[in-house]
N, C-alpha and C positions, 0 to 999 in steps of 0.2 A: 559632533557628536551622531548628527544623523551619515558621513562619509563613514563612522567608525561601524555605524550597524551597517550597512551596505558591503562593507567590505566581510562583514563576518558572515552576513550572508549569505553571500557569493560565494566566501571561503566553504562553509559550511556545505552550500547546495556540490561545489565538485567536488567536496571528497566523498561525501552521498553516491554522488551517482557513479563515478569509478568505482568504490565499494560495491555498486547492486547492480553493477555489466554484466561480471560473471556470475550472479543468480539470475538474472533476465532470461542468458540465456540458455543456463542448467534448466529451468523450472518452468520458466513457460506462463500461458494461462492455464494448462488443465486443471488443476487443481483449482484455479477458482472458478472459471466455469462447472465441473461438476458441484461445488458447493452451492454455487449460484444455482444451480436449476435444484442442487434438493431443495433448497428451500425454500424456491418459487414454488415445487410440488408438492411440498409442504403446508403450506399456504391457500391451496387450490390453485394454481397459477401456472399448469407444468412448460405453456406453449411462450416461455418471453424470447425477446431476442437475446441472442448472443452478448451484447451489448449490453443490457440489463443483467446479465448470467454473471457476467464478471463484475459487473457493480454489486451485484450481491455478496458473490465471494471475496469482495475488499471486504465490506460493511461485517460480515463473518471473521476474519483476521481481525480487522479492528475491535472490535466484541473481545475477542481472546486479550489484546493490549489493556484495552480499558477493562477488564475483569483482576489483569496484572496491576495496576494502578492502582484500584478499589481497593486491592487487598495491603500491597502497600501502607496503604492511609489507615485501614483499617488497623494494621499491626502500627502504626507510631514511626513508619518511617516514608520516605520518599521514593516514586518510581524508581528503578535504574535506568540510565543513559541508555539503553541497549533498548527499553518501554518506550520509551518519547523518542530514538530515533526510527522506530519502528512506524513509529504512528502515525509521525512527518512522509517515512517510505510510501504510505498507504493512504494516504489522503490524497499524495501527489500521483500514486498511481492510476487513481478514480478520476482524479483529474487529466489524466491522460487516454482513461480510457472516452471520455467524453470529448476529448478532443479529438481524436484519432479513429474511433468506434467500436475500441478494443485495445488488446494489452499484448503485449508492449507497442503494440501498430510497426509499421515500417522501420528499419532499425537498416543503419549505413553501416559500413564497418565501423567496427573499433579494436583499438590495438589491446582490448583484454584478450 
């Protein structure tokens, strides 16, 4: 049973990162930083570090996914697989920001 979970988890992680890498290269962190700085400024903290700005931007995008999940529950349905997928990605992005100091952090060449 534990091996089945580990196999599923690793397979899911590899699938997610392969599908995400082109988006990482296309989008970078500009939108995360901008949204995070807007949030900080709106709460009276305009001089936050880049790392916190990125984290706040991710938080904002997570709220959008939670809003979609809430709408689904309110309408008597389950959230889409895409919503669940994106929540997982955003959580790992925040973990990466904390690990590397920014998003996406240093990238080695990837075949995407």
